[in-house]
Structures are given as structure tokens and as C-alpha cells.
C-alpha positions as CSV (number, residue, x, y, z in Angstrom):
1,X,22.4,17.5,-35.9
2,X,25.8,17.2,-33.6
3,X,28.1,14.4,-34.7
4,X,27.3,13.3,-30.7
5,X,23.5,13.3,-31.1
6,X,23.7,11.1,-34.4
7,X,26.1,8.6,-32.6
8,X,23.6,8.4,-29.6
9,X,20.3,8.4,-31.8
10,X,21.9,5.6,-33.8
11,X,23.1,3.5,-30.8
12,X,19.9,4.3,-28.8
13,X,17.6,2.9,-31.5
14,X,19.6,0.2,-31.8
15,X,20.0,-1.1,-28.4
16,X,16.5,-0.5,-27.5
17,X,15.3,-2.2,-30.5
18,X,17.3,-4.9,-29.3
19,X,16.0,-5.2,-25.9
20,X,12.3,-5.1,-26.9
21,X,13.1,-7.9,-29.3
22,X,14.3,-9.7,-26.3
23,X,11.7,-8.9,-24.0
24,X,9.3,-10.1,-27.0
25,X,11.3,-13.6,-26.8
26,X,10.9,-13.7,-23.1
27,X,7.1,-13.3,-23.5
28,X,7.3,-16.4,-26.2
29,X,7.8,-18.5,-22.9
30,X,4.6,-18.0,-21.7
31,X,3.5,-21.0,-23.7
32,X,2.4,-23.4,-21.3
33,X,2.4,-26.2,-23.6
34,X,6.4,-26.1,-24.6
35,X,7.6,-24.7,-21.1
36,X,6.8,-25.5,-17.3
37,X,7.2,-22.9,-14.9
38,X,5.6,-21.5,-11.7
39,X,4.3,-18.0,-10.8
40,X,7.5,-17.8,-9.2
41,X,9.7,-18.1,-11.5
42,X,7.6,-15.7,-13.9
43,X,7.7,-12.8,-10.8
44,X,11.6,-12.9,-10.3
45,X,11.9,-12.5,-14.2
46,X,9.0,-9.4,-14.2
47,X,11.4,-8.0,-11.1
48,X,14.4,-8.2,-12.7
49,X,13.5,-6.6,-15.9
50,X,11.0,-3.8,-14.2
51,X,14.7,-3.3,-11.7
52,X,16.9,-3.0,-15.0
53,X,14.4,-0.4,-16.5
54,X,14.5,1.6,-13.1
55,X,18.0,1.5,-12.9
56,X,17.8,3.1,-16.5
57,X,15.6,5.8,-15.1
58,X,18.0,7.0,-12.5
59,X,20.9,6.6,-14.7
60,X,19.5,9.4,-17.2
61,X,17.5,11.3,-14.2
62,X,14.1,10.3,-15.6
63,X,11.1,8.8,-13.8
64,X,8.8,8.6,-16.3
65,X,9.3,6.0,-19.6
66,X,6.9,6.0,-22.9
67,X,6.0,3.0,-24.3
68,X,6.2,2.0,-28.2
69,X,6.3,-0.8,-30.3
70,X,9.1,0.3,-32.4
71,X,11.9,2.7,-30.6
72,X,12.5,5.9,-32.6
73,X,14.4,9.3,-31.2
């Protein structure tokens, strides 16, 4: 494996795993006993996340994304 490939794999795995963990933490905000929010708040958050993932797909030239609990290349 080339040095550039190894660097990409290392960074991509770490950054994607951090992003997935951050998204899981956002999911914790759904606890209505601890937080007050409305449907508009949720729609804004989901739209922002979808827009960000769409932007990443465009940057990589991809139109589909696979779902995984733990990201590995």
C-alpha cells in the first residue's frame, strides 16, 4: 500500500468514526425528559446533516453511501 493510501485510510477512518460518534450524540438529544424541542428543530438538524453528507458525496464524485456502525476502509 502506498504512503498516500495509508495516510488516507488512517485519516478517513479516524475522522469518519469521530463524525459517527458525534451523530450518535446528537441522537441523545431526542430524550424529551431532558430536552425541549419541536419538529422544526429536528428538521433543521436533519437537513444540515443531509446537506453535509451530500456535499461530501459531490466532492468524492459518489452518488451513494454505505451505512456502517464502525467505519473501515
